[in-house]
C-alpha positions in Angstrom: 5.2 -5.2 -23.2 7.3 -3.0 -20.9 5.9 0.7 -22.1 2.8 -0.9 -20.7 3.3 -1.6 -17.3 5.5 0.7 -17.3 2.5 3.4 -18.2 0.1 1.2 -16.3 2.2 1.4 -12.8 2.6 4.7 -14.0 -1.0 5.5 -14.0 -1.4 3.5 -11.2 0.8 5.5 -9.0 -1.0 8.9 -9.4 -3.9 7.9 -8.6 -2.7 7.0 -4.7 -0.9 10.7 -5.4 2.6 8.8 -4.3 4.4 9.5 -7.0 5.9 12.4 -5.7 6.0 11.0 -2.4 9.0 8.5 -3.4 11.9 8.3 -2.9 14.8 7.1 -6.2 15.6 3.8 -4.3 11.9 2.5 -4.1 11.4 3.7 -8.5 14.1 1.7 -9.0 12.3 -1.2 -7.7 9.3 -0.8 -8.6 10.3 -0.1 -12.0 13.4 -3.1 -12.2 9.8 -5.4 -10.3 7.8 -4.4 -13.2 10.4 -5.6 -15.8 9.7 -9.3 -14.0 6.4 -12.6 -14.3 5.2 -14.9 -12.3 7.3 -16.5 -10.5 10.1 -14.5 -10.7 8.5 -11.2 -10.3 7.3 -13.3 -6.8 10.5 -14.3 -5.8 12.7 -10.8 -6.3 9.8 -8.8 -4.6 10.1 -11.1 -1.7 13.1 -10.4 -1.3 13.2 -6.3 -1.1 10.3 -6.4 0.7 11.5 -8.5 3.6 14.3 -6.3 3.8 12.0 -2.5 3.7 9.3 -4.7 6.2 12.9 -5.4 8.4 13.7 -2.1 9.1 10.2 -0.2 9.6 10.5 -2.8 12.3 13.9 -1.1 13.2 13.3 1.9 13.1 9.6 2.0 15.5 11.5 -0.2 18.0 14.4 2.1 18.2 12.1 5.2 19.2 9.7 3.6 21.3 12.7 3.6 23.0 12.2 7.5 24.1 8.2 8.3 22.8 5.9 10.4 24.6 2.8 9.6 23.3 1.1 6.5 24.8 -0.6 6.0 22.2 2.2 5.9 18.9 4.3 3.9 21.5 0.4 1.5 21.3 1.0 2.2 17.2 4.3 0.6 17.5 3.7 -2.2 19.2 1.3 -3.5 16.6 3.2 -2.7 14.1 6.2 -3.8 14.7 4.3 -6.9 15.9 2.6 -7.1 11.9 5.6 -6.3 10.4 7.0 -9.9 12.0 4.6 -12.0 11.3 4.0 -10.1 7.4 7.6 -11.1 7.3 7.7 -14.7 8.3 4.6 -15.0 6.0 7.2 -14.3 3.3 9.9 -16.0 4.4 7.9 -19.4 4.4 6.4 -18.7 1.1 9.6 -18.2 0.0 11.6 -20.9 1.6 7.9 -23.1 -0.1 9.5 -21.6 -3.7 12.8 -22.5 -3.0 14.5 -19.5 -2.4 15.7 -17.4 0.9 15.5 -13.6 0.8 18.1 -12.1 -0.3 18.6 -9.7 2.7 18.1 -9.0 6.2 17.4 -6.0 7.8 16.7 -7.7 11.7 19.6 -5.7 13.9 21.3 -3.8 11.5 21.0 -0.3 12.5 20.5 1.3 9.2 21.3 5.2 9.3 17.7 6.0 10.6 17.3 3.7 13.3 21.0 5.4 15.0 18.9 9.0 14.5 15.6 7.5 17.0 18.3 6.1 19.3 19.8 9.8 19.4 16.1 11.8 20.2 14.2 12.5 22.5 10.3 13.4 23.3 8.8 15.7 21.1 12.3 15.9 18.8 12.2 12.1 18.5 8.8 11.7 17.7 9.2 15.3 15.5 11.3 13.1 13.4 9.9 9.9 13.8 6.2 9.8 12.4 7.5 11.6 9.6 9.8 9.7 8.7 8.1 6.4 9.5 4.7 7.6 7.7 6.6 8.1 4.6 8.6 4.5 5.4 5.3 3.3 5.3 4.1 4.8 2.1 7.0 3.5 0.2 6.1 -0.5 1.5 2.5 0.8 -0.9 3.6 1.5 -2.9 6.1 -1.4 -3.6 3.0 -4.0 -2.5 1.2 -2.5 -4.5 2.6 -3.6 -7.7 2.9 -7.0 -6.2 -1.0 -6.7 -5.0 -1.6 -6.6 -9.2 0.9 -8.6 -10.1 2.1 -11.7 -8.3 1.4 -14.4 -9.6 0.2 -16.7 -6.1 -2.9 -15.8 -4.6 -2.2 -15.5 -1.3 0.7 -13.1 -2.4 -1.2 -11.4 -4.1 -3.9 -11.3 -0.9 -1.3 -10.3 1.7 -0.2 -6.7 -1.0 -3.9 -5.5 -1.3 -3.7 -5.6 3.0 -0.5 -4.3 3.2 -1.6 -1.6 1.2 -4.4 -1.0 2.7 -2.7 -0.7 6.0 0.0 0.7 5.3 -1.8 3.5 3.5 -3.9 3.7 6.5 -1.0 4.5 9.2 0.6 6.6 6.9 -2.5 8.7 7.4 -2.4 7.7 11.1 0.8 9.6 11.9 0.6 12.3 10.2 -3.1 13.1 11.3 -0.5 12.7 14.7 2.1 14.7 14.0 -0.9 17.9 13.4 -2.5 17.3 16.3 1.2 16.9 18.7 2.8 19.5 16.7 0.4 21.6 14.8 3.1 20.4 12.0 
């Protein structure tokens, strides 16, 4: 059964053309989550996903300090608000399941956050945009699994919404990078 699930997962990732861009950490998380089912999957997914979302918020907030383009600043604000709301929703779902987040990244200065705080203007945007686009693609890959495998309908729906939005946002960021910096 695990082999079948693994093959389906690989096919899904190949179809979305993200397989090559997934980090080893994301691949390991997907592999670990794939072996779970029911409420165990739901809880483990949210416990793994919440810190990913929170790190993205911290990175976006750090980049907002010194970015050049107003369009990017407005996008950051929308993303921060959306991800914070999704985290609150997942925390409420965890609480209803008798669980809580395993790790939190609120206010945590990861290496990516520190890097964003050191850069300014075009240099910041040239580093931030591909970093955040990749981060969004990692989130979409994790959420893709939950959109198919979660036992709670509301978690499947949230995950499907995240997949769609994260992929759209990654494409938007990459188009801005190309338009603004000819990359």
